N, C-alpha and C positions, 0 to 999 in steps of 0.2 A: 679476453679470450682465456680459456683454461685448458689444461691438460691433466688428466687423471689416469695414471698407469693402473691397469687392471692385472694384478698378479695371478688371476685365474687364467689369463691368456698367455702370459709370458713373464720372464723375470728381467729381460733386457729390452730397452725401449729407445727409439729415436724420436725426438721431438723436433720437427721442423718449425722454426720460429719465423713468423712474419707478423710483426706487430708485437705489442706487449703481451706476455703470457704469465699466468700464475700456474705453477705446478702444484696441484692439490695432493692431499694425502692419498697414497695409493690404496686401491681397493685390495684388501689383504684376504688371502684364501681363508674361507670359513670364519671371517671375523664378524663379530656382532658386539653390541654394547655389553651383553651379558657374558661374553667369552673372549676377553681381550688377549689371551695368551696364544691364540691361534696365529700362525704365520711366523712365529719367532724363529730366527735362524735363517730365514729366506734372505738371499743376497742376490745382487745383480748390478746392472749399470743403466743409467739413463744418459743417453747422448743427446746433446742440445746443439742443433745446427742452426746458425744464424744466417739470415738473408741480408741483414743490415745491422745497424747499431740499435738493436731492439732491447727491451727490458724484460728480464726473466726474474720472477720472484718465487721462492720456495714457500710453501704453506706453513707459516708460523714456526717459531723455534721450538714449540712444544711437540712438533711432529718430526721435522728434519733437524736433528741435533747437529750443530755446526752449520746448519743452513743459514743462520743469521750472518755468518761471515762470507756467504756466497756473494761475491762482488765481481761479476764478469765485466770485461772490457771488450765487448764483441766487435768484430768487423765482419763484413759480408763474407760468407763462406767459412768462417771459423767454427770450430767444434769444441765444446766443453764436455767433460765426462763427470758424472756424479756416481760414485760407487757407494752402494748402501748395503746395510744389513739391518734386519728388523728385529728389535727386541720385543716389541708388541705393536699393535696397530697405531699407537699414538706416540711411539718412541722409535725413530729410525735414525741410526747413526750413519753419518755419511762423510766421505772425503771427496774433494773436488780437484780435478785436474783441468787447468785452463788451456785453451787454444792448442789442443793436441794434434791438430792438422785439419786438412780439408779434403 
């Protein structure tokens, strides 16, 4: 299963996880292969709510910088938060806070 945040809709998201999920590169405002600087500076949060010990993966280290170190240890009802800022559609800097509550 995949989740792909659309920044044309919002900048903050809740992903309810039931089963394994891949969080794909967000759809960035006005982004295209020819115009990669659009969306820079946009920031927000992705909240990940677990229903059990599911597996969540971020889409490649070339997109979510520091996403390679994302190593959740989920329990049912726990919530992780990924705060992000977009440098360009293919470089998203992020920080992760684990188990922030339920």
